[in-house]
Structure formats: C-alpha cells, structure tokens
C-alpha positions in Angstrom: 80.7 112.4 168.9 80.1 109.5 166.6 79.4 106.0 168.0 82.0 103.3 167.9 81.6 100.8 165.1 82.1 97.1 165.7 83.8 95.0 163.1 83.3 91.2 163.3 86.4 89.3 162.0 86.1 85.7 160.9 88.4 84.1 158.3 89.8 87.6 157.5 92.1 88.0 160.5 94.0 91.1 159.6 94.0 94.9 159.9 95.4 95.8 156.5 93.5 95.4 153.2 90.3 94.9 155.1 87.2 96.6 153.5 85.0 96.3 156.6 87.6 97.9 158.9 88.3 100.6 156.4 84.7 101.5 155.7 83.7 101.3 159.4 86.5 103.7 160.4 85.2 106.3 157.9 82.1 106.4 160.3 84.1 106.9 163.5 86.2 104.9 166.0 86.1 101.1 165.6 86.4 98.0 167.9 86.9 94.4 166.7 85.4 91.1 167.7 86.4 87.5 167.0 84.1 84.6 168.0 85.9 81.4 168.7 83.5 78.4 168.1 85.7 75.3 168.7 82.7 72.9 168.9 81.5 74.0 165.4 85.0 73.8 164.0 85.5 70.3 165.4 82.2 69.2 163.7 83.8 70.6 160.5 86.9 68.4 161.1 89.1 71.5 161.5 92.7 70.6 162.4 94.5 71.4 165.6 97.3 73.0 163.5 94.8 75.5 162.0 93.3 76.1 165.3 96.7 76.9 166.8 97.6 79.2 163.9 94.3 81.1 164.3 95.0 81.6 168.0 98.5 82.8 167.4 97.2 85.3 164.7 94.6 86.6 167.2 97.4 87.2 169.7 99.4 89.1 167.2 96.4 91.0 166.0 95.4 91.9 169.5 98.8 93.5 170.1 98.6 95.4 166.7 95.1 96.6 167.5 96.2 97.7 171.0 99.0 99.8 169.6 96.4 101.7 167.6 94.0 102.0 170.6 91.6 99.6 168.9 89.8 97.2 171.2 89.7 93.5 170.2 87.1 91.4 172.0 87.5 87.6 171.9 84.3 85.8 172.6 84.7 82.1 173.7 81.6 80.4 172.4 80.9 76.8 171.3 78.9 76.9 168.1 77.9 79.3 165.3 74.4 79.5 166.7 75.8 81.1 169.9 76.9 84.2 167.9 73.3 85.5 167.5 73.1 86.0 171.2 76.7 87.0 172.0 77.2 89.8 169.4 74.1 91.8 170.3 74.9 91.4 174.0 78.4 92.8 173.3 76.9 95.7 171.4 74.6 96.4 174.3 77.4 96.3 176.9 79.7 98.6 175.0 77.0 100.8 173.2 78.1 99.7 169.7 75.3 100.9 167.3 76.5 99.3 164.1 78.2 96.0 163.2 80.3 95.4 160.0 81.5 92.1 158.4 82.4 90.4 155.2 79.9 87.7 154.3 80.9 84.0 154.1 79.5 81.6 151.5 79.3 78.0 152.9 75.8 77.1 154.2 76.5 77.0 158.0 78.4 80.3 157.8 75.7 82.0 155.7 73.0 80.8 158.1 75.0 82.1 161.1 75.4 85.5 159.4 71.6 85.7 158.6 70.7 84.8 162.2 73.1 87.4 163.7 71.8 90.1 161.3 68.2 89.2 162.4 69.1 89.4 166.1 70.8 92.8 165.6 67.8 94.1 163.7 65.5 93.0 166.6 67.9 94.8 169.0 67.7 98.0 166.9 71.4 97.7 166.0 72.4 98.5 162.4 74.5 96.0 160.4 76.6 96.4 157.3 77.3 93.2 155.4 80.0 93.5 152.8 80.9 91.2 149.9 82.9 88.0 150.6 86.7 88.2 151.0 87.6 87.3 147.4 89.8 88.8 144.7 86.7 89.4 142.7 84.1 89.9 145.4 81.1 90.3 143.1 79.4 87.1 141.7 81.0 85.9 138.5 78.0 84.9 136.3 77.6 83.6 132.7 75.5 85.3 130.0 72.4 83.6 131.3 73.1 85.2 134.7 73.8 81.8 136.2 76.9 80.4 137.9 79.7 78.9 135.8 80.2 75.2 136.3 83.5 75.0 134.4 86.6 76.8 135.5 88.0 78.0 132.1 85.0 80.2 131.1 84.7 81.3 134.7 88.3 82.4 134.7 87.9 84.4 131.4 85.0 86.3 132.8 86.7 86.6 136.3 89.7 88.3 134.6 87.4 90.7 132.7 85.6 91.7 135.9 88.9 92.0 137.8 90.3 94.4 135.2 87.2 96.6 135.4 87.2 96.6 139.2 91.0 96.8 140.0 91.5 98.4 143.4 94.5 99.0 145.6 94.8 97.3 149.0 92.8 99.1 151.7 95.2 101.0 154.1 95.7 99.9 157.7 93.3 101.6 160.2 94.5 104.8 161.7 95.4 105.0 165.4 92.6 106.2 167.6 92.8 108.8 170.3 91.2 107.2 173.3 93.3 104.6 175.1 91.6 101.3 175.7 91.3 98.8 178.5 91.8 95.2 177.2 91.8 91.9 179.0 92.6 89.3 176.4 94.7 86.4 177.7 97.4 85.2 175.3 96.7 81.7 174.0 100.3 80.3 173.9 99.3 77.2 171.9 101.4 74.2 172.9 101.7 72.4 169.5 102.2 75.5 167.3 104.9 75.2 164.7 106.0 78.8 164.5 109.2 77.6 162.8 107.1 76.6 159.8 104.2 79.0 160.0 105.1 82.3 161.9 102.0 84.2 163.0 103.8 87.5 162.2 102.1 89.8 159.8 105.3 91.4 158.6 106.9 88.0 158.0 103.7 86.9 156.0 103.9 90.0 153.9 107.7 89.5 153.3 106.9 85.9 152.3 104.4 87.1 149.7 106.8 89.7 148.1 109.8 87.3 148.3 107.7 84.7 146.4 106.6 87.2 143.8 110.2 88.5 143.3 112.0 85.2 143.3 109.7 82.4 142.3 106.4 83.6 140.8 107.9 83.7 137.2 109.0 80.1 137.4 105.9 79.0 139.3 104.4 77.2 136.3 107.5 75.1 135.8 108.4 74.4 139.4 105.0 74.0 141.1 104.6 70.3 140.3 107.9 69.1 141.9 107.5 68.5 145.6 111.3 68.5 146.2 111.6 72.0 144.7 110.5 74.9 147.0 108.6 76.5 144.1 105.2 77.3 145.8 104.2 80.3 147.8 103.5 78.5 151.1 100.9 81.2 151.8 97.9 78.9 151.8 97.5 78.7 155.6 97.4 82.6 155.7 95.0 82.8 152.9 92.7 80.2 154.6 92.5 82.4 157.7 92.6 85.7 155.8 95.9 86.8 157.4 96.7 88.3 154.0 94.3 90.3 151.8 93.4 89.4 148.2 94.3 92.8 146.9 97.7 92.5 148.6 98.4 89.4 146.6 97.2 91.0 143.4 99.3 94.2 144.0 102.5 92.0 144.5 101.8 90.1 141.3 101.1 93.2 139.3 104.1 95.2 140.6 106.6 92.5 140.1 105.2 91.6 136.6 105.5 95.2 135.5 109.0 95.5 136.9 110.0 92.5 134.7 107.9 93.5 131.6 105.6 90.5 132.0 101.9 90.5 131.6 100.4 90.2 135.1 97.2 88.7 133.6 99.2 85.7 132.4 100.4 84.9 135.9 99.8 81.2 136.7 99.8 81.9 140.4 97.0 84.4 139.8 95.1 81.6 138.1 95.5 79.5 141.2 94.0 82.3 143.3 91.1 82.4 140.9 90.5 78.7 141.6 89.9 79.7 145.3 87.3 82.3 144.2 85.7 79.7 141.9 85.3 77.0 144.6 84.0 79.5 147.2 81.5 81.0 144.8 80.3 77.5 143.8 79.6 76.9 147.5 77.4 80.0 147.6 75.5 78.9 144.4 75.2 75.2 145.2 74.4 74.7 149.0 74.4 70.9 148.5 78.2 71.1 148.3 78.2 72.2 152.0 76.1 69.1 152.8 78.6 66.3 151.8 76.8 65.8 148.5 78.5 65.3 145.1 78.1 68.0 142.5 77.1 65.3 140.0 74.1 63.6 141.6 74.5 60.4 139.6 77.8 59.7 141.4 75.9 59.2 144.6 75.3 55.7 143.2 79.0 54.7 143.1 79.6 51.6 145.2 82.5 52.6 147.4 84.8 50.2 149.2 84.4 50.5 152.9 87.6 48.7 153.9 88.9 50.3 157.1 92.2 48.5 156.7 92.9 50.1 153.3 91.8 53.5 154.5 94.1 53.3 157.6 97.1 52.2 155.4 96.5 55.3 153.3 96.1 57.6 156.3 99.4 56.4 157.8 101.4 56.4 154.6 101.8 52.6 154.6 100.4 51.8 151.1 103.7 50.4 149.6 103.5 53.2 146.9 106.5 55.4 147.8 105.2 58.8 146.5 101.8 58.2 148.2 103.4 57.2 151.5 105.8 60.2 151.4 102.9 62.6 150.8 100.8 61.3 153.6 103.7 61.3 156.0 104.4 65.0 155.0 100.7 65.8 155.8 100.8 64.0 159.2 104.2 65.5 160.2 103.8 69.1 159.0 100.1 69.8 158.6 100.7 70.7 154.9 100.9 68.8 151.6 102.2 69.9 148.2 99.4 70.4 145.7 100.5 67.9 143.1 100.7 65.3 146.0 97.2 66.2 147.1 96.0 65.1 143.6 98.1 61.9 143.6 96.9 60.8 147.1 93.3 61.8 146.4 93.2 59.9 143.1 94.9 56.9 144.9 92.2 56.8 147.6 89.1 57.4 145.4 90.1 55.6 142.2 92.5 52.9 143.2 91.2 52.0 146.6 87.7 53.1 145.5 87.1 54.6 149.0 84.5 57.4 149.3 86.0 60.8 148.7 84.2 62.2 151.8 86.5 60.1 154.0 89.6 61.6 152.4 88.1 65.1 152.5 87.5 64.8 156.2 90.9 63.3 156.9 92.6 66.2 155.0 90.6 68.8 156.9 91.5 67.1 160.2 95.3 67.5 159.4 95.8 70.5 157.1 96.9 73.8 158.6 95.5 75.4 155.4 92.3 73.4 155.3 89.7 75.6 153.5 86.3 74.0 153.2 85.5 75.1 149.7 88.9 74.4 148.1 89.3 71.1 149.9 85.9 70.0 148.8 86.5 71.1 145.3 89.8 69.4 145.1 88.5 66.1 146.4 85.5 66.1 144.1 87.8 67.0 141.2 89.9 63.9 141.9 87.0 61.6 142.5 85.2 62.7 139.3 82.1 63.6 141.3 82.5 67.4 141.1 82.1 70.3 139.0 84.8 70.6 136.3 86.1 67.3 137.5 88.8 65.0 136.1 87.1 62.5 133.8 86.3 59.3 135.6 88.7 57.3 133.4 91.6 59.6 134.5 93.3 57.6 137.2 96.8 58.8 138.2 99.4 56.1 138.1 101.3 56.8 141.3 104.6 55.2 140.0 104.5 57.3 136.8 103.7 60.4 138.7 106.6 59.7 141.1 109.1 59.2 138.2 107.9 62.3 136.5 107.6 64.7 139.5 110.2 63.4 141.9 112.7 61.9 139.4 115.6 61.4 141.9 113.4 60.4 144.7 114.6 63.4 146.7 111.2 64.1 148.2 110.4 60.5 148.9 113.7 60.1 150.8 112.8 63.1 153.0 109.6 61.5 154.3 110.2 57.7 153.8 113.7 57.4 155.2 113.7 53.6 154.9 114.0 54.1 151.1 117.1 56.4 151.4 119.6 53.6 150.3 117.8 53.1 147.0 118.8 54.5 143.6 116.7 57.0 141.6 115.7 54.1 139.3 114.5 51.7 141.9 113.0 54.0 144.5 109.6 54.6 142.7 108.6 50.9 142.8 111.2 48.8 144.7 111.4 45.1 143.8 109.8 42.6 146.3 113.3 41.4 147.4 114.5 45.0 148.0 111.3 45.7 150.0 111.8 42.8 152.3 115.5 43.6 152.8 114.9 47.2 153.8 111.6 46.6 155.7 109.3 48.5 153.3 106.0 47.0 152.8 104.5 45.4 149.6 101.9 47.4 147.7 98.4 47.1 149.2 96.8 46.8 145.8 97.7 45.7 142.3 97.6 49.0 140.2 96.3 47.5 136.9 93.5 45.5 138.5 92.5 48.4 140.8 92.4 50.8 137.8 90.2 48.5 135.8 87.8 48.1 138.8 87.5 51.8 139.3 86.7 52.5 135.7 84.0 49.9 135.6 82.5 51.2 138.8 82.0 54.6 137.1 81.0 53.1 133.8 78.2 51.3 135.6 76.6 54.7 136.3 75.8 55.1 132.6 
C-alpha cells in the first residue's frame, strides 16, 4: 500500500483547484497540514480581520476534508522558523514520507520554505515544491531573460504565456476509504464579520460567478465609483487562496464566450495580472520584502514625521471628505475600495509627505485582504518610489477625485454621517462656516501649498 502524502497549505486554503493536493493524491492517500504562526504575522502587521477569516476558513476546510476522510492537522506555532522542526516531527509521528506545497515568493516565506525542505532532506523525507499560486505560475521574463519592471510589457508577455499554458481548474480531491480520527477544535473567532465575508466555499464560488455574470462586463466603467457595487469583493479570498486562480480564469472565459466577448480583453483579468506582477517582483527583488524602495534614490526623500498629521489620516479626521470617508470605511469594515486606496495613499505620501512605509503598515494592520506584495506595490506606486510608479509630480487632488468619482457624495454620506445634510455641490469641500455649523473639522493642510512642497521634495532628488 502506498504511503500517505502530506500537503502543506499556506495562503492557498482550499481543496479545489489545488495543484499540490491533486498531484499528491495521484501518489496515494493524502493528509493536510496548516501551520499557524501568529507571532510572525503580527510582525508582518497582519490584521485581526484577516486572522479571523483565516481561522474560519480552516474550520470550514476541516469539515470539508473530514467528509472526504482526509486528515487536516493544525499546528499552533509562533514563527516561521518553528515550521522546520514541526513539519518533520509531524511526518515522523504519522509516517508521512513525502511533503508537497506551492512555493511562496516574499523573502521570509521563501527562507521558511528552504529551511523546511532542508530539514525534511536531513530526515530522509521527500519533498515536492510546486510553482507559486499564480494565474501564470512560471516566471514571466523579458527577452534578456530578466524580470519586467513595467507592467504593460509584463502584461503582454503574461497573456502570451497564459494562452500557451491554459489549463482547467484542478478537480477536488476524491474521498478516501479509511476513516480518520481528528481532534481540531473549532476557532469560533469573536470579531469575525461573516455577514460581510462568509467563510463558505460554496458562497465564495457563487460570488465569483455572480460577479462574472452580472458585473464583469461593466467592471471597467464601474470600478472607480465607491458608491457603486461594481467590484468583485473577492480580494480577501484571493489573499488567503480560498479561491483558485484557474477558477477565476474559467469564470471569465466562460461568461465572455457566452456573451461573444474576447476574454483576453477583460479588465478584471488585467487586475488579476497585477497580483501576479507584484508577487513575481517580490521574488526577483528581495529588497522589496525589506521595507526598501524599488527606486533607491527615493531613500533620500525627507519625509515629514508629524505624528499628529499621521493620526488624523488614520482616524479619518483630515477635513477632506473623501479621504475621511475612505479611512473610516477601512477602520469599520477592514476593506477599502481600490480607487480610495490610491486617493488616501497619495494624500498621505504626497500631501502630508509622510513615509509610505507608515501607510503600508497601517493598511496591513486593518485590511482583511492585506496581501504583502500587492499592498507594497500599491503604496510604492502612489509614493512614486516603486516600480512602474506614478510620476512624482502626479499628486491626486482629493476634492477633484471626490467630485469625479463620488459626484453625489453618496459614499461620503455613508461613512461621514455629519456631512449628510449637505448638497452634492458643497459636500466635497464644505465652506468654513458650514464646517463649524455641522461640527466637521477644517482641512489639516492647504492643498496647493502641500502639493508644491511634495513636488519640490522629489525634484531635490535630481
């Protein structure tokens, strides 16, 4: 009888469309392991909301696996470095002779994987390391065999490779014959918002297909308007791998073909390519995992270290309605609309001239969909320190952004209720007399002066 294979799940918490699970089960029965490392995740500023969603997904996964007679071990560790002892020990205890996983690309994760592989080798346990959990898992390289540093040529090449490598989602694992004994205690997270983010794989799948059927065609037009429910709301599940990349691709292709649209022109597909781009960049440029800017010269920017201004931004008390509404949405729901992420990041880094790393860490500490590579990429884009970044002289005018993308102030009123009595015309920048009457604070900076200061701070780098 063939030995049981162990599959190590990380940010790929699912049974379906899982290459390592599928390949391992071709060799015999499988068991699964998840390592919880809260100490490490806290060092990485991971939010309580994401932690709670992860726990709920593990609970659901445990029941799914149990119904198929597949064991799921949950190892309670502290840091990544503990995995190198714990996984070989688990293999010894249960006589697992081979471990499977999908590689991860940030520096700490890559080091953890290397150390576990080394420890397994020393213990004479085989290990199979598969490509990262991306839509295009192979490295996307330019003609010089190097990494792309700009998204548009990356995307063209990415699409070419995708077309050559198209593959269907991997099927769910088959039920196994031997019944299992399992002792996982349910987490029952206290603060979990299952009204917003159900940890139910069927519901997640339905959310994907509903989005592709009803909204994906209008995604390009609707995605910039925070009051319009035009986005997929799948990012928390993508961040933890509760849905597979080939599942997303299959839904895009199927619905496009049903409606005689070219699936390769899907703007949502392009957004998923940005995820691959930022993750692959982290693999190619380890400094990105070490809080360093992609453009080394921007290390010299003289950032403003005002704690008062930073706190006003964090709390949504800047006196700029769209910025305040966005930050309050983040603080209340653990999520923020993508256009607002750009507006608030530009406000912090360009208008307050506060170091992007402070904003990056604050977002990670609140976001339920916080993904290290994408969050880092987005912040460096906004701060003009990154790869393929916004030019340094591009400074979003929060009032213009507000008038353009929330014209009636519908989104603002939802999260800044003190502004509800105002008209669509006055809500974006209320007059001083109106502010004092309704108890809404004055702007913490003068936009024109702050913009000028930011541009000269970056010009000095020349």
